[in-house]
C-alpha positions as CSV (number, residue, x, y, z in Angstrom):
1,M,-30.4,32.2,-26.5
2,P,-27.7,29.6,-26.0
3,Q,-26.4,29.2,-22.4
4,T,-22.8,28.8,-21.2
5,D,-21.7,26.4,-18.4
6,L,-19.9,27.2,-15.2
7,Y,-16.5,26.9,-17.1
8,G,-17.6,29.3,-19.9
9,N,-18.3,26.7,-22.6
10,R,-21.2,27.4,-24.9
11,L,-24.1,24.9,-24.5
12,S,-26.6,23.8,-27.2
13,T,-29.5,24.3,-24.8
14,E,-31.4,27.6,-24.3
15,S,-33.0,26.5,-21.1
16,A,-31.6,28.2,-18.0
17,A,-33.1,25.3,-15.9
18,A,-31.2,22.7,-17.9
19,R,-28.0,24.7,-17.6
20,D,-28.3,25.1,-13.9
21,A,-29.0,21.4,-13.4
22,H,-26.1,20.5,-15.6
23,D,-23.7,22.8,-13.7
24,R,-24.8,21.3,-10.4
25,A,-24.3,17.8,-11.8
26,V,-20.9,18.6,-13.1
27,T,-19.9,20.0,-9.7
28,L,-21.1,16.9,-8.0
29,F,-19.3,14.6,-10.5
30,L,-16.0,16.4,-10.4
31,G,-16.1,16.5,-6.6
32,G,-16.8,12.7,-6.4
33,N,-20.1,13.2,-4.7
34,Y,-23.3,11.3,-5.0
35,G,-26.2,12.7,-7.1
36,A,-24.6,13.6,-10.4
37,E,-26.7,11.2,-12.4
38,A,-29.9,12.6,-11.0
39,G,-28.6,16.1,-11.8
40,F,-28.0,15.3,-15.4
41,A,-31.4,13.6,-15.5
42,E,-32.9,16.8,-14.3
43,A,-31.1,18.7,-17.1
44,V,-32.4,16.5,-19.9
45,E,-35.9,16.6,-18.3
46,A,-35.8,20.4,-18.6
47,D,-34.5,20.2,-22.2
48,P,-34.7,16.7,-23.8
49,G,-32.7,18.0,-26.8
50,F,-29.7,18.9,-24.6
51,A,-27.0,16.6,-26.0
52,L,-24.3,17.2,-23.3
53,G,-26.9,16.6,-20.6
54,H,-27.4,13.1,-22.1
55,A,-23.6,12.7,-22.4
56,G,-23.0,13.7,-18.8
57,R,-25.7,11.3,-17.7
58,A,-23.9,8.5,-19.7
59,R,-20.6,9.4,-17.9
60,A,-22.3,9.4,-14.5
61,R,-23.8,6.0,-15.2
62,M,-20.4,4.6,-16.2
63,M,-19.0,5.7,-12.9
64,G,-22.0,4.1,-11.2
65,G,-21.4,0.8,-12.9
66,D,-24.6,1.0,-15.0
67,M,-23.2,0.3,-18.4
68,A,-26.5,-0.5,-20.1
69,G,-27.9,2.8,-18.9
70,A,-24.7,4.6,-20.0
71,R,-25.1,3.2,-23.5
72,A,-28.7,4.3,-23.7
73,A,-27.9,7.8,-22.6
74,L,-25.0,8.1,-25.0
75,A,-27.2,6.9,-27.9
76,E,-29.5,9.9,-27.1
77,A,-26.5,12.3,-27.1
78,Q,-25.2,10.9,-30.4
79,A,-28.6,11.2,-32.1
80,L,-28.9,14.8,-31.0
81,G,-25.4,15.9,-31.9
82,G,-24.4,19.5,-31.4
83,D,-21.7,22.0,-32.4
84,A,-18.1,20.9,-33.0
85,R,-17.1,21.0,-29.4
86,E,-20.1,19.0,-28.2
87,T,-19.7,16.5,-31.1
88,R,-16.1,15.8,-30.2
89,H,-16.9,15.6,-26.5
90,I,-19.6,13.0,-27.3
91,A,-17.1,11.1,-29.5
92,A,-14.7,10.9,-26.6
93,M,-17.4,9.4,-24.3
94,A,-18.4,6.9,-27.1
95,A,-14.8,5.7,-27.5
96,L,-14.4,5.3,-23.8
97,L,-17.6,3.3,-23.4
98,A,-16.6,1.1,-26.3
99,G,-13.4,0.2,-24.6
100,R,-11.0,2.0,-26.8
101,P,-8.8,3.9,-24.4
102,A,-6.0,4.9,-26.8
103,E,-8.5,6.4,-29.2
104,T,-10.2,8.2,-26.4
105,R,-7.0,9.6,-25.1
106,A,-6.1,10.9,-28.6
107,I,-9.5,12.6,-29.0
108,V,-9.2,14.2,-25.6
109,A,-5.7,15.5,-26.3
110,E,-6.9,17.1,-29.5
111,H,-10.1,18.4,-27.8
112,V,-8.4,20.1,-24.8
113,R,-6.0,22.0,-27.1
114,E,-9.0,23.9,-28.4
115,H,-11.3,23.7,-25.3
116,P,-9.1,23.3,-22.2
117,R,-12.0,24.3,-19.9
118,D,-14.3,21.5,-21.0
119,A,-13.8,19.8,-17.7
120,M,-16.0,16.7,-18.3
121,A,-13.8,15.8,-21.2
122,A,-10.5,16.9,-19.7
123,Q,-11.1,14.8,-16.6
124,L,-10.9,11.6,-18.6
125,C,-7.1,11.9,-18.6
126,T,-6.6,13.2,-15.0
127,N,-6.1,11.1,-11.9
128,V,-4.2,7.9,-11.5
129,F,-7.3,5.9,-12.6
130,G,-7.6,8.0,-15.8
131,L,-6.5,7.3,-19.4
132,I,-2.9,8.4,-18.7
133,G,-2.8,6.5,-15.3
134,F,-4.0,3.3,-17.0
135,S,-1.9,3.7,-20.2
136,G,0.6,1.1,-19.3
137,E,3.4,3.5,-20.3
138,V,6.7,4.0,-18.7
139,G,6.8,7.6,-17.4
140,R,3.1,7.9,-17.0
141,E,3.4,9.8,-13.7
142,A,5.5,12.5,-15.5
143,A,3.0,12.5,-18.3
144,L,0.1,13.0,-15.9
145,L,2.0,15.9,-14.2
146,A,2.7,17.5,-17.6
147,Y,-1.0,17.2,-18.6
148,T,-2.4,18.8,-15.4
149,A,0.4,21.4,-15.4
150,W,-0.6,22.5,-18.9
151,L,-4.3,22.7,-17.9
152,L,-3.8,24.4,-14.6
153,P,-3.3,28.0,-15.9
154,H,-6.6,27.7,-17.9
155,Y,-8.6,27.1,-14.7
156,G,-7.3,29.9,-12.4
157,E,-8.3,29.2,-8.8
158,D,-10.7,26.4,-9.7
159,W,-10.9,23.9,-6.9
160,W,-11.2,20.8,-9.1
161,M,-8.2,21.4,-11.3
162,Q,-6.1,22.4,-8.3
163,S,-6.9,19.0,-6.7
164,M,-6.1,17.2,-9.9
165,H,-2.7,18.9,-10.2
166,A,-2.0,18.4,-6.5
167,L,-2.3,14.6,-7.0
168,S,0.1,14.8,-10.0
169,L,2.6,16.6,-7.8
170,C,2.2,14.0,-5.0
171,E,2.8,11.1,-7.3
172,V,6.2,12.4,-8.4
173,G,7.2,13.1,-4.8
174,R,6.6,16.8,-4.6
175,I,4.7,16.4,-1.4
176,G,5.1,20.0,0.0
177,E,3.8,21.6,-3.2
178,S,1.0,19.1,-3.3
179,Q,-0.2,19.8,0.2
180,T,-0.1,23.6,-0.4
181,L,-2.2,23.4,-3.5
182,M,-4.6,20.9,-2.0
183,A,-5.2,23.2,0.9
184,R,-6.2,26.0,-1.5
185,S,-8.5,23.6,-3.3
186,L,-10.2,22.4,-0.2
187,A,-10.6,25.9,1.1
188,V,-12.8,26.6,-1.9
189,N,-14.7,23.4,-1.8
190,P,-14.1,21.4,1.5
191,R,-16.5,18.7,0.4
192,N,-14.5,17.8,-2.7
193,A,-14.0,14.1,-2.2
194,N,-11.2,14.0,-4.8
195,G,-9.5,16.7,-2.8
196,A,-9.9,14.8,0.5
197,H,-8.7,11.7,-1.3
198,F,-5.6,13.3,-2.7
199,K,-4.9,15.0,0.7
200,A,-4.9,11.5,2.2
201,H,-2.3,10.5,-0.4
202,A,-0.1,13.4,0.6
203,H,-0.4,12.4,4.3
204,Y,0.5,8.8,3.4
205,E,3.5,9.8,1.4
206,A,4.7,12.2,4.1
207,G,4.3,9.4,6.7
208,E,1.8,11.4,8.7
209,T,-0.3,8.5,10.0
210,A,-2.0,10.3,12.9
211,E,-2.8,13.4,11.0
212,G,-4.1,11.6,8.0
213,R,-6.2,9.2,10.0
214,A,-7.7,12.0,12.1
215,Y,-8.5,14.2,9.0
216,L,-10.0,11.5,6.8
217,S,-12.0,9.7,9.5
218,G,-13.7,13.0,10.3
219,W,-14.2,13.9,6.7
220,L,-15.6,10.4,5.8
221,A,-18.2,10.6,8.6
222,E,-20.1,13.2,6.6
223,Y,-19.6,11.7,3.2
224,D,-22.6,9.9,1.5
225,R,-21.7,6.2,1.5
226,R,-23.4,5.9,-1.9
227,S,-20.7,8.1,-3.4
228,V,-18.1,6.5,-5.7
229,L,-15.1,7.2,-3.4
230,H,-16.6,6.1,-0.1
231,G,-15.1,2.6,-0.1
232,H,-11.7,3.7,-1.3
233,L,-11.5,6.5,1.3
234,A,-12.4,3.8,3.9
235,W,-9.4,1.8,2.5
236,H,-7.1,4.7,3.3
237,C,-8.4,4.9,6.8
238,A,-8.0,1.1,7.2
239,L,-4.4,1.3,6.1
240,W,-3.7,3.8,8.9
241,A,-5.7,1.7,11.4
242,L,-3.4,-1.2,10.4
243,A,-0.3,1.0,10.9
244,D,-1.6,1.9,14.3
245,D,-2.1,-1.8,15.2
246,D,-5.8,-1.2,15.4
247,A,-7.1,-4.4,13.9
248,P,-10.7,-4.0,15.2
249,A,-11.0,-0.6,13.4
250,M,-9.5,-2.0,10.2
251,W,-11.9,-4.9,10.1
252,A,-14.9,-2.7,10.9
253,L,-14.0,-0.5,7.9
254,F,-13.4,-3.6,5.7
255,D,-16.7,-5.2,6.6
256,D,-18.7,-1.9,6.4
257,A,-17.4,-0.2,3.3
258,I,-14.5,-2.0,1.5
259,G,-15.1,-5.7,1.0
260,P,-17.3,-7.4,-1.5
261,G,-21.0,-6.5,-0.9
262,A,-20.1,-4.0,1.8
263,G,-20.5,-0.7,0.0
264,H,-21.2,1.1,-3.3
265,S,-17.7,1.2,-4.8
266,L,-16.9,0.2,-8.4
267,P,-15.8,-3.4,-8.8
268,I,-12.2,-2.4,-9.6
269,N,-12.0,-0.6,-6.2
270,V,-13.7,-3.4,-4.3
271,L,-11.2,-5.9,-5.7
272,T,-8.0,-3.9,-5.5
273,D,-8.7,-2.3,-2.1
274,S,-9.8,-5.6,-0.6
275,A,-6.9,-7.7,-1.9
276,S,-4.3,-5.1,-0.9
277,L,-5.7,-4.7,2.6
278,L,-6.0,-8.4,3.3
279,F,-2.5,-9.1,2.1
280,R,-1.0,-6.2,4.1
281,A,-2.9,-7.6,7.1
282,E,-1.4,-11.1,6.5
283,V,2.1,-9.7,6.4
284,A,1.6,-7.6,9.5
285,G,0.5,-10.6,11.5
286,V,-3.2,-10.0,11.6
287,P,-5.0,-13.3,11.1
288,V,-7.1,-13.3,7.9
289,G,-9.7,-16.0,7.6
290,P,-9.4,-18.1,4.5
291,E,-13.1,-17.5,3.8
292,R,-12.3,-13.9,3.1
293,W,-9.8,-14.8,0.4
294,A,-12.3,-17.3,-1.0
295,A,-15.0,-14.7,-1.2
296,L,-12.7,-12.2,-2.9
297,S,-11.5,-14.8,-5.4
298,D,-15.1,-15.5,-6.3
299,Y,-15.8,-11.8,-6.7
300,A,-12.8,-11.3,-9.0
301,A,-13.9,-14.3,-11.1
302,R,-17.4,-12.8,-11.5
303,H,-16.4,-9.2,-12.3
304,F,-13.0,-9.7,-14.0
305,A,-13.4,-13.1,-15.6
306,T,-11.6,-12.0,-18.8
307,P,-8.1,-10.5,-18.4
308,G,-7.6,-7.0,-19.8
309,Q,-7.6,-4.4,-17.0
310,S,-4.1,-5.0,-15.8
311,F,-4.4,-3.2,-12.5
312,A,-7.4,-5.3,-11.6
313,D,-5.8,-8.5,-13.0
314,M,-2.8,-8.1,-10.7
315,H,-5.0,-8.0,-7.6
316,A,-7.3,-10.7,-8.9
317,A,-4.2,-12.9,-9.2
318,L,-3.3,-12.2,-5.6
319,A,-6.9,-13.2,-4.5
320,H,-6.8,-16.4,-6.5
321,A,-3.3,-17.4,-5.2
322,M,-4.2,-16.8,-1.6
323,A,-7.5,-18.7,-2.0
324,G,-5.8,-21.7,-3.6
325,E,-7.7,-21.2,-6.9
326,G,-5.0,-22.5,-9.2
327,E,-7.1,-22.7,-12.3
328,R,-8.3,-19.1,-12.1
329,L,-4.7,-18.0,-11.4
330,A,-3.4,-19.9,-14.4
331,R,-5.5,-17.8,-16.7
332,L,-3.9,-14.6,-15.5
333,A,-0.4,-16.2,-15.5
334,E,-0.9,-16.8,-19.2
335,A,-2.9,-13.6,-20.1
336,D,-1.9,-11.6,-23.2
337,R,-4.6,-8.9,-23.0
338,G,-4.3,-5.7,-21.1
339,F,-2.2,-2.5,-21.0
340,A,0.4,-4.2,-18.9
341,A,-0.2,-7.9,-19.5
342,D,3.5,-8.5,-19.8
343,L,3.8,-7.5,-16.1
344,V,0.7,-9.2,-14.8
345,R,2.0,-12.6,-15.9
346,P,5.1,-12.6,-13.7
347,V,3.2,-11.0,-10.9
348,A,0.7,-13.8,-11.0
349,R,3.6,-16.3,-10.9
350,A,5.1,-14.4,-7.9
351,W,1.8,-14.6,-6.0
352,A,1.6,-18.3,-6.7
353,A,5.1,-18.8,-5.4
354,V,4.4,-16.7,-2.3
355,A,1.3,-18.8,-1.5
356,R,3.2,-22.1,-1.7
357,Q,6.2,-20.6,0.2
358,D,8.6,-20.9,-2.8
359,W,10.5,-17.7,-2.0
360,G,13.2,-18.2,-4.6
361,S,10.8,-18.4,-7.4
362,A,8.8,-15.5,-6.1
363,L,11.9,-13.3,-6.1
364,E,12.8,-14.4,-9.6
365,A,9.4,-13.5,-10.9
366,L,9.0,-10.2,-9.0
367,L,12.3,-8.5,-9.6
368,P,11.9,-7.6,-13.3
369,V,8.4,-6.2,-12.6
370,L,9.6,-3.7,-10.0
371,A,11.8,-2.0,-12.6
372,E,8.7,-0.7,-14.3
373,S,5.9,-1.3,-11.9
374,E,4.4,2.1,-12.5
375,R,3.0,0.7,-15.8
376,I,0.6,-1.4,-13.9
377,G,-1.3,1.7,-12.8
378,G,-2.7,2.9,-9.5
379,S,-1.0,5.2,-7.0
380,R,2.3,4.8,-5.3
381,A,0.3,3.9,-2.2
382,Q,-1.4,1.1,-4.1
383,R,1.8,-0.2,-5.7
384,D,3.4,-0.4,-2.3
385,L,1.8,-3.9,-2.3
386,L,4.6,-5.0,-4.6
387,E,7.3,-3.3,-2.6
388,L,6.2,-5.0,0.6
389,T,5.9,-8.3,-1.1
390,L,9.6,-8.0,-2.2
391,V,10.5,-7.2,1.4
392,L,8.6,-10.3,2.6
393,V,10.4,-12.5,0.0
394,L,13.9,-11.2,0.8
395,L,13.4,-11.6,4.5
396,R,12.2,-15.2,4.1
397,L,15.3,-15.8,2.0
398,G,17.5,-14.5,4.9
399,R,18.5,-11.3,2.9
400,A,17.5,-8.8,5.5
401,D,20.2,-6.3,4.6
402,E,19.1,-6.3,1.0
403,A,15.4,-5.8,2.1
404,R,16.4,-2.7,4.1
405,R,18.5,-1.3,1.3
406,M,15.7,-1.8,-1.2
407,L,13.2,0.0,0.9
408,A,15.6,2.9,1.6
409,L,16.3,3.3,-2.1
410,R,12.9,2.7,-3.6
411,R,10.4,3.7,-0.8
412,P,12.2,5.6,2.0
413,R,8.8,6.6,3.3
414,I,8.2,3.0,4.2
415,A,11.7,2.4,5.5
416,E,11.3,5.3,7.9
417,R,7.8,4.4,9.1
418,P,6.4,1.1,7.7
419,P,2.7,1.3,7.2
420,L,2.2,-2.1,8.9
421,G,2.0,-3.5,12.4
422,G,2.5,-1.4,15.5
423,P,3.6,-1.4,19.2
424,G,0.6,-3.2,20.7
425,L,2.0,-6.6,21.1
426,T,0.2,-9.5,22.8
427,G,3.2,-11.3,24.1
428,T,3.6,-14.1,21.6
429,R,7.0,-15.1,20.4
430,R,6.0,-14.2,16.9
431,E,5.0,-10.7,17.9
432,S,8.1,-10.2,19.9
433,R,10.1,-11.0,16.8
434,H,8.0,-8.5,14.9
435,A,8.9,-5.8,17.4
436,A,12.5,-6.7,17.5
437,W,12.7,-6.4,13.7
438,R,11.1,-3.0,13.9
439,L,13.4,-1.8,16.6
440,F,16.7,-3.0,15.2
441,C,16.1,-3.0,11.4
442,G,13.4,-0.5,10.6
443,A,10.9,-2.9,9.1
444,A,7.5,-3.9,10.4
445,L,6.7,-7.3,9.0
446,S,5.8,-10.3,11.1
447,A,4.2,-13.7,10.8
448,S,0.6,-14.6,10.1
449,A,-1.2,-17.9,9.9
450,T,-4.5,-19.1,8.5
451,K,-6.6,-22.2,9.0
452,P,-7.2,-24.6,6.1
453,S,-10.4,-24.5,4.2
454,K,-12.0,-26.1,1.2
455,A,-10.8,-23.1,-0.9
456,C,-7.3,-23.7,0.3
457,P,-6.9,-27.4,0.6
458,K,-3.3,-27.3,1.9
459,P,-2.7,-25.2,5.0
460,R,-0.6,-22.1,4.3
461,K,2.3,-21.6,6.6
462,P,2.8,-18.2,8.2
463,L,3.8,-15.7,5.5
464,L,6.7,-14.5,7.5
465,N,8.2,-16.2,10.5
466,L,11.1,-14.0,11.4
467,A,13.9,-15.2,13.5
468,F,16.0,-12.4,14.9
469,P,18.2,-11.2,12.0
470,T,21.9,-12.0,12.2
471,H,22.9,-8.4,12.3
472,S,22.2,-5.4,14.4
473,M,22.3,-1.6,14.0
474,F,23.5,-1.6,17.7
475,P,21.7,1.6,18.7
476,F,23.3,2.0,22.1
477,S,25.7,4.9,23.0
478,R,28.2,2.4,24.4
479,P,28.6,-1.4,24.2
480,A,26.4,-3.3,26.6
481,R,27.8,-6.2,28.7
482,I,25.3,-8.6,30.1
483,V,26.3,-9.8,33.6
484,T,25.0,-12.3,36.2
485,P,23.4,-11.3,39.5
486,R,26.7,-12.2,41.2
487,D,28.6,-9.9,38.8
488,D,26.0,-7.2,39.5
489,A,26.6,-7.4,43.3
490,K,30.3,-7.2,42.7
491,R,29.8,-4.2,40.4
492,R,27.8,-2.3,43.0
493,R,30.4,-3.0,45.6
494,S,33.3,-1.9,43.5
495,G,31.6,1.1,41.9
496,G,32.0,-0.3,38.4
497,C,29.9,0.6,35.4
498,E,28.7,-2.7,33.9
499,M,25.2,-2.8,32.4
500,I,22.8,-5.5,33.6
501,R,19.8,-6.9,31.7
502,S,17.2,-4.7,33.5
503,E,19.2,-1.6,32.7
504,L,19.4,-2.6,29.1
505,I,15.7,-3.1,29.0
506,Q,15.1,0.3,30.6
507,K,17.4,2.1,28.2
508,I,15.6,0.6,25.2
509,A,12.2,1.6,26.7
510,D,13.4,5.1,27.4
511,E,14.6,5.6,23.8
512,N,11.4,4.0,22.3
513,P,8.5,5.5,24.3
514,H,6.0,4.1,21.7
515,L,6.7,0.6,23.1
516,Y,5.5,-0.7,26.5
517,Q,8.3,-1.8,28.8
518,R,6.9,-5.3,29.2
519,D,7.1,-5.6,25.4
520,V,10.7,-4.3,25.4
521,E,11.5,-7.0,27.9
522,R,10.0,-9.6,25.6
523,I,12.0,-8.2,22.8
524,V,15.3,-8.4,24.7
525,N,14.5,-11.9,26.0
526,T,13.7,-13.0,22.4
527,I,17.0,-11.7,21.2
528,F,18.9,-13.6,23.8
529,E,16.8,-16.8,23.3
530,E,17.5,-16.6,19.5
531,I,21.2,-16.3,20.1
532,I,21.2,-19.2,22.5
533,D,19.1,-21.4,20.2
534,A,21.3,-20.6,17.3
535,M,24.4,-21.5,19.1
536,A,22.9,-24.6,20.5
537,R,22.4,-25.7,16.9
538,G,26.0,-24.9,16.2
539,D,25.3,-21.8,14.2
540,R,27.3,-18.6,14.1
541,V,25.5,-15.4,15.1
542,E,26.9,-12.1,13.9
543,L,25.8,-8.7,15.2
544,R,27.5,-6.3,12.8
545,G,29.7,-3.8,14.6
546,F,29.3,-5.6,17.9
547,G,30.7,-9.0,17.4
548,A,30.2,-12.6,16.5
549,F,29.2,-15.6,18.7
550,S,30.3,-19.0,17.6
551,V,30.8,-22.4,19.1
552,K,34.1,-24.3,19.3
553,K,34.4,-28.0,19.8
554,R,36.9,-29.4,22.3
555,D,37.7,-33.0,21.8
556,A,37.7,-35.6,24.6
557,R,41.1,-35.8,26.3
558,T,42.9,-37.1,29.3
559,G,43.3,-34.4,31.9
560,R,44.8,-34.1,35.4
561,N,43.0,-33.3,38.7
562,P,44.9,-30.2,40.0
563,R,44.4,-31.1,43.6
564,T,45.3,-34.8,43.5
565,G,47.4,-35.0,40.4
566,E,45.3,-38.0,39.3
567,S,44.5,-38.6,35.6
568,V,40.8,-37.9,34.6
569,E,39.0,-38.4,31.3
570,V,37.5,-35.1,30.1
571,E,34.5,-35.6,27.8
572,E,34.1,-33.9,24.5
573,K,32.3,-30.5,24.9
574,H,31.3,-27.4,23.0
575,V,32.2,-24.0,24.4
576,P,31.0,-20.5,23.3
577,F,33.4,-18.1,21.7
578,F,32.9,-14.4,21.1
579,K,34.9,-12.2,18.7
580,T,34.5,-8.5,19.0
581,G,33.4,-6.4,16.0
582,K,35.2,-3.3,14.7
583,L,32.7,-0.8,16.1
584,L,33.0,-2.3,19.6
585,R,36.8,-2.4,19.4
586,D,37.0,1.2,18.1
587,R,34.7,2.5,20.9
588,L,36.6,0.6,23.5
589,N,39.8,2.3,22.3
590,G,38.3,5.8,22.0
591,K,38.3,5.9,18.2
592,E,34.6,6.9,17.9
C-alpha cells in the first residue's frame, strides 16, 4: 500500500524502507546537514521507481554543486512521473534546474496552496537565498514574511518551519519574536543548522557579539564541515572575531572554512562571504594581502564568468576592483542580465571608485542603490557591506556628521555597536585615530594599507585615513580645561578645581572600561596633536558645543619696550584664538 512521508503527504512508493530513507534525507536536507544525498540514494535503491526519491536526490545534488548529477536524477524522476502532487513537485525542480526562477516561484505558489506541507517544494521560496529572497523585488522581506506566516499554521510545532519563519521575522526587525520562535525550534532539533544560522542572525541584529560568538563557535565545533552551511556559519563567527579585534581568529576561520578552496561551501557563499569579510577587514584596519584579493578575483572569474546572479555579481565586482582587474570589472559595470542588474552596474562603478580613491564618484554611484538595496538579495547582515561602504566614503569626504546620521537612521544597530574594529590598539597613530573616532563619534572605521602586487599595479592607499573629526560629542559632565604643570601647582595650593591632562585621561578611562588606559592616553594625545597640527596649517578646528580654535595673524609693527621706552620692531606672528561654544557657555552660566 502507498506510504506517507513525515509531513503526511502521500508517496508513490509502497516500500517502507524507501519511505524511511526518504524521511531521513528530508530531515537532513531541511536541517542543512550533510548526508541528504546519500539518504535519497538509499531511498531509490530500495525502490528504483520512487519518483520523489529521485527528485529529492536531484535537489540535494544541486545544493552540493553537482549540476550534472542533478540533471541525471531529475530525468529519472520525470520519466517515472507520479500523482498530481508529485508531478507538480517535479516540475518545480525542473524549472529551478533549468534556471527559470520566476516560473519556479509561480509553480511553488500554486502548489503550496493545495499541498502546504510539501516541505521540499515549499522550501524553495523560504530563506533569504530562496526564490523570494533572490527575486530582485522591492518589498521582498515583507513578501518572505507573508509567505512563511501563511505556511506556519499548517506545520504546527515543526522545527523547520519555525526556523524559517524566525528568519523572516528577524529580517523585518522583529528580533524578540524571532529569538523566541527560534528557541522553540532549536529545542526540538538543536542540530538544525538553519536554526543555528538564523539564531546567529538574531544575535547579530541585536548587537550581541559575545553571546553570538560563544553560541555559534560551540555549535560549529560539532558540525560536519562537509555540510553546506559550514563555511557560511564560519563567516558569522569571523565577523564577530573582527568585531572583537581578534584578527588571528578571523584569519584562521577564513583560511580553514571560508576562502576559496578552504571548505565545502557553494561557490556563491565562497565568493560573497570572502569578499565581504576581506573588505570589512580592510576598513577596520586589518592588513589584507593583495594576493588574497587576486585569488578571489580569479575564483569569481571562474565560477561567475557570466553576469546574472546579481548578489554574486555585486561581490565579484568588489573582488575585481580590489584586485585591480579592470577588464573583469568592466563586464559587470555594463551587465544587463540578472534580477537586479540595474543595481549591480552602479555598485560596480562605486567599487571601482573606492579602489582608486575617487570618493566623490563612489558616493554618486552608491547613493541611488541604497534606496532599494534589498533588491540585491542576501540578509541585512550581508547588505551591511553597502552601508559600511557609504560610511567609509562619507568619512573620506569629510562628512562625518552625515555618516553618523545615516547609520543612526538606516542601521542603528551598527551605529550603537559597529561590527568592526575593537579596543586592542597597538599604539600606532592610525589606530589611535580609530579609537578616537569610536569614542567620540560612535563609528569603528580606521585605515588600512596593502602592498603593491602584479594584480594591483598601482599601490592602493589606505582605505580610510581618519584625522580627528572637526566636531565632538563632548561626553564630559563639565567642560575640561587643560593646564600646564605650573598651573597645576597653583591649583593645588589654592584649592581650585581645574582639570589637568592626566585627570582627563583617567576620567575617559573610567567611563570606557573596555579601553586600556595607555590607549586612552594615546587617544587624548592624538586629539591634541591633531588640533595643534591643524592650527599650525592655519585651519580652524571646531568642537561642537565646546568651542572653536582658530589662528589670527598680527602684522609686523613698531612697538615700545615698557622698561626703557625705546622703540622696537615686532615681527609678524600668528596667535591662537578660542571662541567658546554654546554648550560650554550655557554650562558655565548654569543653564544646563
